SERO-4910 file (N, C-alpha, C, O; in steps of 0.05 Angstrom, whole numbers):
BEGIN
 pado doro    nc1    nc2    nc3   cac1   cac2   cac3    cc1    cc2    cc3    oc1    oc2    oc3
  Met    A   1179   6344   2527   1151   6352   2524   1141   6348   2496   1117   6346   2492
  Ile    A   1159   6346   2476   1149   6345   2448   1152   6317   2438   1172   6303   2444
  Gly    A   1132   6309   2423   1132   6284   2409   1130   6259   2429   1139   6238   2422
  Glu    A   1118   6263   2450   1115   6240   2469   1091   6223   2460   1076   6231   2443
  Gly    A   1089   6200   2471   1068   6181   2465   1068   6169   2437   1047   6160   2427
  Gly    A   1092   6169   2425   1094   6157   2398   1085   6174   2376   1086   6165   2353
  Leu    A   1075   6198   2380   1067   6216   2360   1091   6230   2347   1111   6235   2361
  Pro    A   1090   6237   2322   1112   6251   2308   1117   6278   2322   1098   6290   2331
  Leu    A   1140   6286   2323   1147   6313   2332   1136   6334   2313   1125   6355   2322
  Val    A   1139   6329   2286   1131   6349   2267   1113   6334   2246   1121   6312   2236
  Ser    A   1090   6346   2241   1072   6334   2220   1065   6355   2200   1055   6377   2207
  Val    A   1070   6349   2174   1065   6367   2153   1042   6354   2137   1046   6331   2127
  Glu    A   1020   6365   2134    997   6354   2120    987   6373   2096    976   6394   2101
  Ala    A    992   6363   2072    980   6375   2048    986   6405   2048    969   6422   2042
  Val    A   1010   6412   2054   1018   6441   2055   1024   6452   2027   1037   6440   2011
  Ser    A   1013   6475   2023   1017   6490   1997   1023   6519   2007   1011   6530   2026
  Lys    A   1043   6531   1992   1050   6559   1996   1054   6573   1969   1068   6563   1951
  Gln    A   1041   6595   1966   1042   6611   1941   1049   6640   1946   1044   6651   1968
  Phe    A   1062   6651   1926   1070   6679   1928   1058   6693   1902   1056   6682   1880
  Glu    A   1049   6719   1907   1041   6735   1885   1066   6751   1874   1080   6764   1889
  Val    A   1069   6749   1849   1092   6763   1837   1082   6779   1813   1065   6771   1798
  Arg    A   1093   6803   1810   1085   6820   1788   1096   6811   1762   1120   6806   1760
  Gly    A   1079   6810   1742   1088   6801   1716   1089   6824   1696   1095   6819   1672
  Gly    A   1085   6849   1704   1085   6872   1687   1066   6891   1698   1057   6888   1721
  Leu    A   1060   6912   1683   1043   6935   1692   1017   6925   1700   1002   6913   1684
  Leu    A   1009   6928   1726    984   6920   1737    977   6891   1734    954   6884   1736
  Arg    A    997   6873   1728    991   6846   1724   1005   6831   1747   1027   6837   1756
  Lys    A    990   6810   1757   1000   6794   1779   1000   6764   1771    982   6755   1756
  Ala    A   1019   6750   1779   1020   6721   1775   1024   6707   1801   1033   6719   1821
  Val    A   1016   6682   1802   1018   6665   1826   1040   6646   1822   1041   6631   1802
  Leu    A   1060   6646   1841   1081   6627   1841   1076   6606   1861   1073   6612   1885
  Lys    A   1074   6581   1853   1068   6559   1871   1094   6547   1880   1105   6529   1868
  Ala    A   1105   6557   1903   1130   6548   1914   1129   6521   1927   1147   6504   1924
  Val    A   1108   6516   1941   1103   6488   1953   1075   6479   1947   1056   6495   1948
  Glu    A   1073   6454   1940   1046   6444   1930   1040   6418   1942   1052   6398   1934
  Asn    A   1021   6417   1961   1009   6391   1972   1030   6373   1982   1031   6350   1973
  Val    A   1048   6381   2000   1070   6366   2012   1062   6356   2039   1053   6371   2056
  Ser    A   1066   6330   2043   1061   6317   2069   1083   6299   2078   1095   6285   2063
  Phe    A   1089   6301   2104   1109   6281   2115   1109   6285   2145   1098   6305   2154
  Asp    A   1121   6266   2161   1124   6268   2189   1152   6267   2195   1168   6256   2179
  Ile    A   1161   6277   2219   1188   6275   2230   1185   6264   2259   1172   6277   2276
  Ala    A   1197   6242   2264   1195   6230   2291   1216   6244   2309   1236   6255   2300
  Arg    A   1210   6244   2334   1229   6255   2354   1256   6241   2352   1258   6216   2352
  Gly    A   1279   6257   2350   1305   6246   2349   1313   6239   2320   1336   6231   2317
  Glu    A   1296   6242   2300   1303   6235   2273   1314   6259   2259   1310   6282   2266
  Thr    A   1329   6253   2238   1338   6272   2219   1327   6266   2192   1332   6245   2180
  Leu    A   1309   6285   2182   1297   6281   2155   1313   6300   2136   1314   6324   2140
  Gly    A   1326   6288   2116   1339   6304   2096   1319   6313   2074   1303   6296   2065
  Leu    A   1319   6338   2066   1302   6349   2046   1319   6360   2024   1333   6380   2028
  Val    A   1318   6347   2000   1337   6354   1979   1321   6361   1953   1298   6354   1950
  Gly    A   1336   6374   1935   1325   6382   1910   1341   6405   1899   1358   6416   1913
  Glu    A   1336   6412   1874   1351   6434   1862   1343   6460   1872   1322   6462   1885
  Ser    A   1358   6480   1868   1351   6508   1876   1324   6515   1863   1319   6509   1840
  Gly    A   1306   6527   1879   1280   6535   1869   1259   6513   1873   1236   6517   1864
  Ser    A   1266   6491   1884   1246   6469   1888   1227   6472   1910   1208   6457   1912
  Gly    A   1232   6494   1928   1213   6499   1949   1222   6489   1976   1207   6490   1995
  Lys    A   1247   6480   1977   1257   6468   2004   1257   6490   2025   1245   6486   2046
  Ser    A   1271   6512   2020   1274   6533   2041   1247   6546   2048   1243   6553   2071
  Thr    A   1230   6549   2029   1204   6560   2034   1189   6541   2053   1176   6550   2072
  Leu    A   1190   6516   2048   1177   6496   2066   1188   6497   2094   1173   6497   2113
  Gly    A   1215   6498   2097   1227   6501   2122   1217   6525   2138   1212   6523   2162
  Arg    A   1214   6548   2125   1204   6572   2138   1176   6570   2145   1167   6581   2165
  Val    A   1160   6556   2130   1132   6551   2135   1130   6535   2162   1113   6540   2180
  Ile    A   1147   6515   2163   1145   6497   2188   1150   6511   2213   1137   6505   2233
  Val    A   1169   6530   2213   1176   6545   2237   1159   6570   2239   1163   6586   2257
  Asn    A   1140   6574   2221   1122   6597   2223   1135   6623   2216   1125   6644   2226
  Leu    A   1156   6624   2200   1166   6649   2191   1152   6656   2166   1153   6680   2157
  Leu    A   1138   6637   2153   1119   6643   2130   1093   6630   2136   1092   6608   2146
  Lys    A   1072   6644   2129   1045   6633   2133   1037   6613   2111   1043   6617   2087
  Val    A   1025   6592   2118   1017   6572   2099    991   6581   2085    973   6593   2098
  Asn    A    988   6576   2059    963   6581   2045    942   6561   2048    919   6568   2051
  Ser    A    950   6535   2049    932   6513   2053    946   6489   2066    971   6487   2065
  Gly    A    932   6473   2078    945   6450   2093    950   6458   2122    941   6478   2132
  Ser    A    965   6441   2134    970   6446   2164    998   6435   2171   1008   6416   2159
  Val    A   1010   6449   2190   1036   6441   2203   1032   6439   2232   1022   6457   2245
  Thr    A   1039   6416   2243   1035   6412   2272   1063   6406   2285   1078   6389   2276
  Val    A   1069   6421   2305   1094   6417   2321   1086   6413   2350   1072   6430   2361
  Ala    A   1095   6391   2361   1088   6385   2389   1058   6384   2394   1048   6392   2415
  Gly    A   1043   6375   2374   1014   6373   2377   1000   6399   2374    975   6400   2377
  Gln    A   1013   6421   2367   1001   6447   2365   1001   6455   2334   1021   6451   2320
  Ser    A    979   6465   2325    978   6475   2298    993   6500   2295    986   6520   2308
  Val    A   1013   6502   2279   1031   6525   2276   1016   6549   2265   1021   6571   2274
  Ala    A    998   6545   2247    983   6568   2235    966   6582   2255    961   6606   2253
  Ala    A    956   6566   2274    938   6579   2295    952   6595   2316    939   6609   2330
  Leu    A    980   6593   2318    995   6605   2339    999   6635   2334   1006   6643   2312
  Lys    A    993   6650   2355    995   6679   2354   1008   6689   2380   1006   6676   2400
  Gly    A   1019   6713   2379   1029   6727   2403   1048   6708   2418   1067   6697   2406
  Ala    A   1042   6705   2445   1060   6691   2463   1063   6662   2455   1085   6651   2458
  Ala    A   1041   6650   2444   1042   6621   2435   1061   6618   2411   1075   6598   2409
  Arg    A   1062   6638   2394   1079   6637   2370   1109   6640   2380   1126   6626   2371
  Arg    A   1113   6657   2399   1141   6661   2409   1149   6636   2424   1172   6628   2423
  Ser    A   1130   6622   2437   1137   6596   2451   1147   6575   2430   1165   6560   2435
  Leu    A   1134   6575   2407   1142   6556   2386   1172   6562   2379   1188   6543   2375
  Trp    A   1179   6587   2376   1207   6594   2367   1228   6585   2390   1251   6581   2384
  Arg    A   1219   6583   2414   1237   6573   2434   1243   6544   2430   1265   6535   2434
  His    A   1222   6529   2421   1227   6500   2417   1233   6491   2389   1242   6469   2384
  Ala    A   1229   6510   2370   1236   6505   2342   1253   6527   2331   1244   6550   2328
  Gln    A   1279   6521   2325   1297   6542   2315   1306   6536   2286   1300   6515   2275
  Met    A   1320   6556   2275   1330   6552   2248   1358   6561   2246   1365   6581   2257
  Val    A   1375   6545   2231   1402   6553   2223   1401   6560   2194   1392   6544   2178
  Phe    A   1410   6584   2188   1407   6594   2161   1431   6587   2142   1453   6579   2151
  Gln    A   1426   6589   2117   1445   6581   2097   1471   6598   2097   1494   6587   2096
  Asp    A   1467   6624   2098   1490   6643   2094   1501   6652   2121   1488   6668   2134
  Pro    A   1523   6643   2130   1534   6652   2156   1543   6680   2155   1546   6693   2176
  Phe    A   1547   6692   2130   1557   6719   2128   1535   6740   2132   1541   6763   2139
  Ser    A   1509   6733   2127   1488   6752   2129   1470   6745   2153   1453   6762   2160
  Ser    A   1471   6722   2165   1453   6714   2185   1461   6726   2214   1446   6723   2234
  Leu    A   1485   6740   2215   1494   6751   2240   1497   6781   2236   1507   6790   2216
  Asn    A   1487   6796   2255   1488   6826   2255   1517   6834   2258   1530   6828   2278
  Pro    A   1527   6848   2237   1556   6857   2239   1561   6877   2261   1584   6882   2268
  Arg    A   1540   6890   2271   1543   6912   2291   1542   6900   2320   1547   6915   2340
  Met    A   1536   6874   2322   1533   6862   2349   1557   6844   2353   1565   6829   2335
  Thr    A   1566   6844   2379   1588   6825   2386   1573   6797   2387   1549   6796   2387
  Ile    A   1590   6776   2388   1579   6750   2390   1564   6746   2416   1543   6733   2416
  Arg    A   1573   6757   2437   1559   6756   2464   1531   6768   2460   1511   6756   2468
  Asp    A   1530   6792   2448   1504   6806   2445   1485   6790   2427   1461   6790   2432
  Ala    A   1496   6778   2406   1479   6762   2387   1467   6739   2401   1444   6732   2397
  Leu    A   1483   6726   2419   1472   6701   2433   1456   6709   2457   1439   6693   2466
  Ala    A   1462   6732   2468   1446   6740   2493   1418   6751   2484   1400   6752   2501
  Glu    A   1414   6758   2459   1389   6771   2451   1366   6750   2454   1345   6758   2466
  Pro    A   1368   6726   2444   1344   6707   2448   1342   6701   2478   1319   6697   2487
  Leu    A   1362   6700   2494   1359   6694   2522   1343   6717   2535   1326   6712   2553
  Arg    A   1349   6741   2528   1335   6764   2539   1306   6765   2528   1287   6771   2543
  Asn    A   1303   6759   2502   1274   6761   2491   1256   6741   2504   1232   6747   2506
  Phe    A   1266   6718   2512   1250   6698   2524   1251   6699   2555   1240   6682   2569
  Glu    A   1265   6718   2565   1268   6723   2593   1278   6697   2607   1267   6687   2627
  Ile    A   1299   6686   2595   1312   6662   2606   1335   6669   2624   1337   6658   2646
  Ala    A   1352   6686   2617   1374   6694   2633   1386   6720   2624   1383   6728   2601
  Glu    A   1400   6735   2643   1414   6759   2638   1440   6758   2654   1443   6742   2672
  Gly    A   1458   6777   2647   1482   6781   2664   1499   6757   2664   1503   6744   2643
  Ala    A   1509   6750   2687   1527   6727   2691   1515   6701   2682   1528   6685   2669
  Ala    A   1490   6696   2688   1477   6672   2681   1475   6668   2650   1479   6647   2640
  Ala    A   1469   6691   2637   1470   6689   2608   1497   6685   2596   1500   6671   2576
  Asp    A   1518   6697   2608   1545   6693   2599   1553   6663   2602   1566   6653   2584
  Ala    A   1545   6651   2624   1551   6623   2629   1538   6605   2606   1550   6586   2596
  Met    A   1514   6612   2600   1499   6597   2578   1513   6601   2551   1515   6582   2536
  Ile    A   1521   6625   2546   1533   6632   2521   1560   6617   2519   1565   6603   2499
  Arg    A   1576   6618   2539   1602   6603   2539   1597   6573   2533   1612   6560   2517
  Lys    A   1577   6561   2547   1571   6533   2543   1563   6527   2513   1573   6508   2501
  Ala    A   1545   6544   2503   1537   6540   2474   1561   6543   2455   1565   6526   2436
  Leu    A   1577   6563   2460   1600   6566   2441   1620   6542   2445   1631   6531   2425
  Asp    A   1624   6534   2470   1642   6511   2474   1631   6486   2460   1646   6471   2448
  Asp    A   1606   6482   2462   1593   6458   2450   1596   6459   2419   1595   6438   2406
  Cys    A   1598   6484   2408   1600   6486   2379   1630   6490   2369   1634   6498   2346
  Gly    A   1649   6485   2387   1676   6487   2380   1688   6515   2379   1709   6518   2367
  Met    A   1676   6534   2392   1685   6560   2394   1689   6567   2423   1672   6562   2440
  Gly    A   1713   6580   2430   1719   6586   2457   1706   6612   2467   1695   6627   2451
  Ala    A   1708   6615   2492   1695   6639   2505   1707   6665   2495   1695   6686   2498
  Gln    A   1731   6664   2483   1744   6688   2474   1730   6701   2450   1734   6724   2443
  Ala    A   1712   6685   2437   1696   6695   2414   1675   6713   2423   1664   6727   2406
  Met    A   1667   6715   2449   1645   6730   2458   1648   6760   2453   1628   6774   2447
  Ala    A   1673   6771   2456   1677   6801   2453   1683   6808   2424   1686   6832   2419
  Arg    A   1684   6789   2405   1690   6796   2378   1665   6798   2361   1643   6792   2369
  Tyr    A   1670   6809   2336   1648   6813   2317   1649   6791   2295   1670   6778   2290
  Pro    A   1625   6788   2282   1624   6766   2261   1645   6768   2240   1656   6748   2230
  Gln    A   1650   6792   2232   1669   6796   2208   1698   6788   2216   1715   6787   2198
  Glu    A   1703   6781   2241   1730   6773   2249   1733   6742   2247   1754   6731   2254
  Phe    A   1712   6729   2237   1712   6700   2237   1710   6691   2207   1701   6706   2189
  Ser    A   1718   6666   2203   1715   6654   2177   1687   6643   2174   1671   6643   2193
  Gly    A   1681   6635   2149   1653   6624   2143   1646   6600   2161   1623   6599   2172
  Gly    A   1664   6581   2165   1658   6559   2181   1654   6567   2211   1637   6556   2225
  Gln    A   1670   6585   2219   1667   6594   2247   1641   6609   2252   1628   6606   2272
  Arg    A   1634   6625   2232   1607   6639   2233   1584   6619   2234   1564   6623   2248
  Gln    A   1586   6598   2219   1564   6578   2219   1564   6564   2246   1542   6558   2256
  Arg    A   1586   6560   2259   1586   6548   2286   1573   6568   2306   1559   6559   2324
  Ile    A   1578   6593   2302   1564   6612   2320   1534   6614   2313   1518   6618   2332
  Gly    A   1526   6611   2288   1498   6609   2283   1485   6585   2295   1462   6587   2304
  Ile    A   1498   6563   2295   1488   6539   2307   1486   6542   2337   1467   6533   2349
  Ala    A   1506   6556   2349   1505   6562   2378   1481   6579   2385   1468   6576   2406
  Arg    A   1476   6599   2367   1453   6618   2371   1426   6602   2373   1409   6606   2390
  Ala    A   1424   6582   2353   1400   6565   2352   1398   6547   2377   1376   6543   2388
  Leu    A   1422   6538   2386   1422   6518   2407   1419   6531   2434   1411   6516   2453
  Ile    A   1423   6556   2438   1424   6568   2465   1397   6567   2478   1396   6567   2502
  Leu    A   1376   6566   2463   1348   6564   2475   1341   6534   2481   1319   6528   2490
  Arg    A   1359   6516   2477   1354   6488   2482   1329   6479   2466   1310   6468   2478
  Pro    A   1328   6483   2440   1304   6475   2425   1302   6444   2423   1321   6429   2428
  Asp    A   1279   6435   2415   1275   6406   2410   1278   6401   2380   1284   6378   2372
  Phe    A   1274   6421   2364   1273   6416   2334   1289   6440   2321   1285   6463   2328
  Ile    A   1305   6433   2301   1320   6452   2286   1317   6448   2257   1321   6426   2247
  Val    A   1310   6468   2243   1311   6468   2213   1338   6479   2203   1343   6503   2206
  Ala    A   1355   6462   2193   1380   6470   2182   1377   6474   2153   1375   6455   2138
  Asp    A   1377   6499   2144   1371   6507   2117   1397   6510   2101   1409   6532   2101
  Glu    A   1406   6488   2088   1430   6487   2073   1454   6499   2089   1467   6518   2079
  Pro    A   1459   6488   2112   1479   6499   2131   1507   6497   2122   1524   6510   2134
  Val    A   1513   6481   2102   1541   6477   2093   1546   6486   2064   1569   6485   2054
  Ser    A   1524   6494   2049   1527   6499   2021   1545   6523   2014   1556   6524   1992
  Ala    A   1547   6542   2034   1564   6566   2029   1593   6562   2040   1609   6581   2040
  Leu    A   1600   6538   2048   1625   6532   2060   1643   6515   2042   1634   6500   2025
  Asp    A   1670   6517   2047   1688   6501   2033   1682   6471   2039   1673   6465   2061
  Val    A   1688   6454   2020   1685   6425   2022   1700   6415   2047   1690   6397   2061
  Ser    A   1723   6424   2053   1739   6416   2076   1725   6422   2102   1730   6409   2122
  Ile    A   1708   6443   2103   1695   6451   2127   1666   6438   2130   1656   6436   2152
  Gln    A   1655   6429   2109   1628   6418   2107   1626   6394   2126   1607   6391   2142
  Ala    A   1645   6376   2124   1645   6352   2140   1646   6359   2171   1634   6345   2187
  Gln    A   1662   6379   2177   1664   6387   2205   1638   6397   2216   1631   6390   2239
  Ile    A   1622   6412   2200   1597   6423   2209   1576   6399   2211   1561   6398   2230
  Val    A   1576   6381   2192   1558   6358   2193   1563   6342   2217   1544   6333   2231
  Asn    A   1590   6336   2224   1596   6321   2247   1588   6336   2273   1579   6323   2292
  Leu    A   1591   6362   2273   1582   6377   2297   1552   6374   2301   1543   6369   2323
  Leu    A   1537   6377   2280   1508   6374   2282   1500   6346   2292   1481   6343   2307
  Gln    A   1514   6325   2283   1509   6299   2292   1516   6295   2323   1501   6282   2338
  Asp    A   1538   6307   2331   1546   6306   2359   1526   6320   2376   1517   6310   2397
  Leu    A   1517   6344   2368   1496   6359   2383   1470   6345   2385   1456   6347   2405
  Gln    A   1463   6331   2363   1438   6316   2364   1438   6296   2385   1417   6292   2398
  Val    A   1460   6282   2389   1462   6261   2409   1461   6274   2437   1446   6264   2455
  Glu    A   1476   6295   2441   1478   6307   2468   1451   6320   2476   1443   6318   2499
  Tyr    A   1438   6333   2457   1415   6348   2464   1389   6336   2455   1368   6348   2456
  Arg    A   1390   6311   2444   1366   6297   2435   1350   6315   2416   1326   6318   2418
  Leu    A   1365   6325   2397   1352   6342   2376   1339   6327   2354   1345   6304   2348
  Thr    A   1320   6340   2341   1307   6331   2316   1314   6351   2294   1312   6375   2298
  Tyr    A   1321   6341   2271   1329   6359   2249   1311   6356   2224   1303   6333   2217
  Leu    A   1306   6377   2211   1300   6378   2183   1325   6390   2169   1331   6413   2173
  Phe    A   1339   6374   2154   1365   6382   2142   1361   6386   2113   1358   6367   2098
  Ile    A   1360   6412   2105   1354   6419   2077   1381   6421   2062   1399   6434   2072
  Ala    A   1382   6410   2038   1407   6412   2021   1399   6406   1993   1378   6395   1987
  His    A   1418   6414   1975   1415   6406   1947   1435   6386   1939   1434   6375   1917
  Asp    A   1453   6379   1959   1474   6359   1954   1467   6332   1969   1469   6330   1993
  Leu    A   1460   6313   1953   1454   6287   1964   1477   6273   1977   1473   6257   1995
  Ala    A   1502   6281   1970   1525   6269   1983   1527   6277   2012   1536   6262   2029
  Val    A   1520   6303   2017   1521   6313   2044   1500   6299   2061   1505   6288   2083
  Val    A   1475   6298   2051   1452   6288   2065   1456   6259   2073   1447   6251   2095
  Arg    A   1470   6244   2056   1474   6215   2061   1486   6210   2088   1480   6189   2101
  His    A   1504   6228   2098   1518   6222   2123   1503   6231   2148   1513   6226   2170
  Ile    A   1481   6244   2146   1468   6254   2169   1438   6246   2172   1427   6244   2194
  Ala    A   1425   6241   2148   1397   6235   2149   1389   6207   2154   1402   6189   2144
  Asp    A   1368   6202   2170   1355   6176   2174   1337   6170   2151   1336   6148   2140
  Arg    A   1323   6191   2142   1306   6187   2119   1312   6211   2100   1322   6232   2108
  Val    A   1305   6208   2074   1309   6229   2055   1283   6235   2038   1271   6216   2027
  Ala    A   1275   6260   2037   1252   6268   2020   1263   6284   1998   1280   6301   2002
  Val    A   1254   6280   1974   1264   6293   1949   1240   6311   1939   1217   6302   1935
  Met    A   1247   6336   1934   1227   6355   1924   1235   6363   1895   1258   6366   1888
  Tyr    A   1215   6366   1878   1218   6377   1851   1196   6396   1844   1173   6389   1846
  Met    A   1203   6421   1837   1183   6440   1830   1160   6443   1851   1137   6445   1844
  Gly    A   1168   6443   1876   1149   6448   1897   1134   6422   1907   1119   6423   1926
  Arg    A   1139   6400   1893   1124   6375   1901   1143   6355   1913   1167   6355   1907
  Leu    A   1134   6338   1930   1149   6315   1941   1147   6293   1921   1125   6283   1916
  Val    A   1169   6284   1910   1169   6263   1890   1178   6235   1901   1171   6214   1890
  Glu    A   1194   6236   1923   1202   6209   1935   1210   6214   1963   1220   6236   1969
  Ile    A   1205   6194   1981   1213   6195   2007   1219   6167   2016   1202   6149   2012
  Ala    A   1242   6162   2029   1250   6134   2037   1272   6136   2059   1284   6157   2064
  Gly    A   1276   6113   2071   1300   6112   2089   1325   6118   2073   1326   6113   2049
  Ser    A   1345   6128   2086   1369   6138   2072   1382   6115   2056   1388   6119   2033
  Arg    A   1387   6092   2069   1400   6070   2055   1383   6061   2031   1394   6057   2009
  Glu    A   1357   6058   2036   1340   6048   2014   1340   6068   1989   1341   6060   1966
  Leu    A   1339   6095   1996   1338   6114   1974   1365   6114   1958   1365   6115   1933
  Tyr    A   1387   6113   1972   1412   6113   1959   1418   6087   1942   1429   6088   1921
  Gln    A   1408   6064   1954   1414   6039   1940   1394   6033   1917   1401   6021   1897
  Arg    A   1368   6041   1922   1347   6034   1903   1329   6059   1899   1306   6058   1907
  Pro    A   1339   6081   1888   1323   6104   1880   1302   6096   1861   1308   6082   1841
  Ala    A   1276   6105   1866   1255   6096   1848   1246   6118   1829   1237   6111   1807
  His    A   1248   6144   1836   1239   6165   1818   1262   6173   1799   1285   6175   1807
  Pro    A   1256   6177   1775   1278   6185   1756   1292   6211   1763   1316   6213   1757
  Tyr    A   1279   6230   1776   1291   6253   1785   1312   6248   1808   1334   6259   1809
  Thr    A   1304   6230   1825   1324   6222   1847   1348   6208   1834   1371   6213   1842
  Gln    A   1344   6191   1814   1366   6180   1800   1384   6198   1786   1408   6194   1785
  Leu    A   1372   6220   1775   1387   6240   1763   1404   6254   1783   1428   6259   1778
  Leu    A   1392   6261   1806   1408   6275   1827   1432   6258   1836   1454   6268   1839
  Leu    A   1427   6231   1840   1447   6213   1849   1469   6211   1828   1493   6207   1835
  Ser    A   1461   6213   1803   1481   6209   1782   1501   6233   1781   1522   6232   1768
  Ser    A   1493   6255   1794   1511   6279   1795   1533   6277   1816   1550   6294   1817
  Ile    A   1532   6256   1833   1552   6255   1855   1576   6240   1843   1574   6217   1833
  Pro    A   1598   6252   1844   1623   6239   1833   1630   6214   1848   1628   6213   1873
  Ile    A   1639   6193   1834   1648   6169   1847   1674   6160   1833   1678   6166   1809
  Pro    A   1692   6146   1847   1718   6139   1835   1718   6116   1816   1739   6112   1805
  Asp    A   1696   6101   1812   1695   6078   1797   1689   6086   1767   1667   6096   1761
  Pro    A   1708   6083   1747   1703   6092   1721   1680   6077   1707   1666   6090   1692
  Arg    A   1676   6052   1712   1654   6038   1699   1628   6048   1708   1611   6053   1691
  Leu    A   1625   6052   1734   1598   6062   1743   1595   6092   1735   1573   6101   1728
  Glu    A   1617   6107   1734   1615   6135   1727   1606   6137   1697   1591   6155   1689
  Ala    A   1616   6118   1681   1608   6118   1652   1577   6113   1649   1564   6126   1633
  Glu    A   1567   6095   1664   1539   6089   1665   1524   6113   1674   1503   6119   1661
  Arg    A   1533   6128   1694   1518   6151   1703   1519   6173   1683   1500   6188   1680
  Val    A   1541   6176   1668   1543   6196   1647   1522   6191   1625   1510   6210   1615
  Arg    A   1518   6164   1619   1498   6157   1599   1469   6165   1609   1452   6174   1593
  Leu    A   1465   6162   1635   1438   6168   1646   1435   6200   1644   1414   6210   1637
  Arg    A   1455   6215   1651   1453   6244   1650   1449   6254   1621   1433   6272   1616
  Ser    A   1463   6242   1603   1460   6250   1575   1433   6243   1563   1425   6254   1543
  Ser    A   1418   6223   1576   1393   6217   1565   1371   6235   1575   1348   6232   1566
  Val    A   1377   6253   1593   1356   6271   1605   1358   6298   1591   1379   6310   1589
  Asp    A   1335   6307   1583   1332   6333   1570   1332   6354   1591   1312   6358   1604
  Thr    A   1355   6368   1596   1357   6389   1617   1352   6417   1605   1354   6437   1619
  Ser    A   1346   6418   1580   1340   6444   1567   1314   6457   1577   1311   6481   1576
  Ser    A   1297   6441   1586   1270   6451   1595   1268   6448   1625   1264   6425   1634
  Ala    A   1270   6469   1640   1267   6468   1669   1238   6474   1677   1232   6474   1701
  Ser    A   1220   6478   1658   1192   6484   1664   1178   6458   1666   1182   6441   1649
  Pro    A   1161   6454   1687   1146   6431   1690   1123   6430   1670   1114   6451   1659
  Ser    A   1113   6406   1665   1089   6402   1649   1065   6416   1663   1061   6413   1687
  Lys    A   1048   6431   1647   1026   6444   1659   1004   6424   1668    989   6429   1686
  Thr    A   1005   6401   1655    987   6380   1665   1004   6354   1667   1025   6353   1655
  Gly    A    995   6336   1682   1009   6310   1686   1032   6314   1705   1032   6331   1722
  Cys    A   1053   6296   1700   1076   6296   1718   1094   6319   1713   1101   6325   1690
  Pro    A   1102   6334   1734   1118   6359   1731   1145   6353   1719   1157   6371   1709
  Phe    A   1154   6328   1721   1181   6321   1712   1180   6310   1684   1202   6304   1674
  Ser    A   1158   6306   1672   1155   6291   1647   1171   6303   1624   1180   6288   1606
  Thr    A   1175   6330   1624   1190   6343   1603   1220   6338   1604   1234   6344   1584
  Arg    A   1230   6326   1626   1257   6320   1629   1263   6291   1634   1286   6282   1636
  Cys    A   1242   6275   1637   1245   6248   1646   1251   6229   1623   1236   6228   1603
  Pro    A   1273   6212   1625   1280   6193   1605   1260   6169   1604   1260   6153   1585
  Arg    A   1244   6166   1625   1226   6144   1627   1197   6151   1618   1180   6134   1617
  Ala    A   1193   6176   1612   1165   6186   1607   1152   6171   1583   1165   6166   1563
  Gln    A   1127   6165   1588   1111   6153   1567   1085   6170   1563   1069   6174   1581
  Phe    A   1083   6179   1539   1060   6198   1533   1039   6181   1516   1046   6164   1500
  Pro    A   1014   6189   1521   1005   6215   1533   1002   6213   1564    997   6234   1576
  Arg    A   1004   6189   1576    997   6187   1604   1013   6206   1621   1001   6221   1636
  Cys    A   1040   6207   1618   1055   6223   1635   1050   6254   1631   1053   6270   1650
  Gly    A   1043   6262   1608   1036   6288   1602   1008   6297   1611   1002   6321   1613
  Glu    A    991   6277   1618    963   6285   1625    955   6276   1653    937   6288   1664
  Glu    A    968   6257   1665    961   6246   1691    983   6250   1711   1004   6238   1709
  Glu    A    977   6266   1731    998   6271   1751    999   6248   1771    979   6241   1783
  Pro    A   1022   6235   1775   1025   6212   1791   1022   6219   1821   1032   6240   1830
  Ala    A   1009   6201   1836   1008   6205   1864   1032   6195   1878   1046   6178   1868
  Leu    A   1037   6204   1901   1058   6194   1919   1048   6168   1932   1032   6168   1950
  Arg    A   1059   6145   1922   1048   6119   1930   1071   6101   1941   1094   6104   1933
  Pro    A   1063   6083   1958   1084   6065   1968   1093   6044   1947   1076   6033   1933
  Ile    A   1119   6039   1946   1130   6020   1928   1144   5998   1944   1150   5976   1933
  Ser    A   1149   6003   1969   1160   5983   1988   1155   5994   2017   1143   6015   2020
  Asp    A   1165   5979   2036   1161   5988   2063   1173   6015   2069   1197   6018   2067
  Arg    A   1157   6036   2075   1164   6063   2082   1180   6076   2058   1196   6094   2062
  His    A   1175   6068   2035   1187   6079   2011   1165   6088   1993   1150   6071   1983
  Leu    A   1162   6114   1987   1142   6125   1969   1154   6141   1947   1175   6154   1949
  Ala    A   1140   6139   1924   1151   6153   1900   1127   6163   1883   1107   6149   1881
  Ala    A   1128   6186   1872   1109   6197   1854   1117   6192   1824   1126   6211   1811
  Cys    A   1113   6169   1816   1121   6160   1788   1102   6137   1779   1098   6117   1794
  His    A   1091   6140   1756   1075   6119   1745   1088   6093   1742   1075   6072   1744
  Phe    A   1114   6094   1738   1128   6069   1730   1150   6063   1751   1169   6049   1744
  Ala    A   1148   6072   1775   1167   6067   1796   1164   6037   1805   1178   6028   1822
***
């Protein structure tokens, strides 16, 4: 039902999200978490969304599934404007668009058995109860590599990787079309991360899922994403096909992120060390005018980069970057 007729499943248009924060006695400040971000996600596609902590990735993911209200711009899922959905229509969105959260230790209620945790969405949406619900729960757990014996146990009886599998099963049990995976492997051991990524890929094929895969680790995203979008300080600075972005990154910030991925070639690693050492990481604050990355960019040319904010523009087929000199 979603994304038919060649239309994108998810469309994000000029989305901005701000928060009011207290700066002292009776003083308020505005934190711009997401600023003027636009992209589409096709049905069956995995879009990787990467950037440092605090870049606005998770906030954007929550805006897309309507857990946070957008301040300006629009999000469309299945042809419906997310901001306009209320009541039953909003609940219907959550049946078709689910979220897998970052921390498997806090995303499950420690007082509920696994059966109760997975039965809750089935009951809330009046899908199934009793034996029918149990059958769906067993299927979801089996699909995620957990046996039916997990149903009677509590979250604290499982490891982090097992809890994340249960969290994926909980999102999967409603048979959604779209899943926002918010850093689903960042809290896990490296040895477990690949297992979870492989599981998500297998489930995508079986259930024809569409993913927004949020991460700060470009090495993880490389193995699952069809396209990759890079965020910096709430802005989208580059978006391209996965192979294109990894082979020919255009934005200096993307190049910096890629230079942080360890590789076994000493010659290439030495070149990457020189790149990292040329970047001023002492200032994490963006320029108040101009390019937000200009205070850290080794390619910055002033006064232009300090005064003129670059637009996200095409530099090759389906490859866009927000840099004056890309």
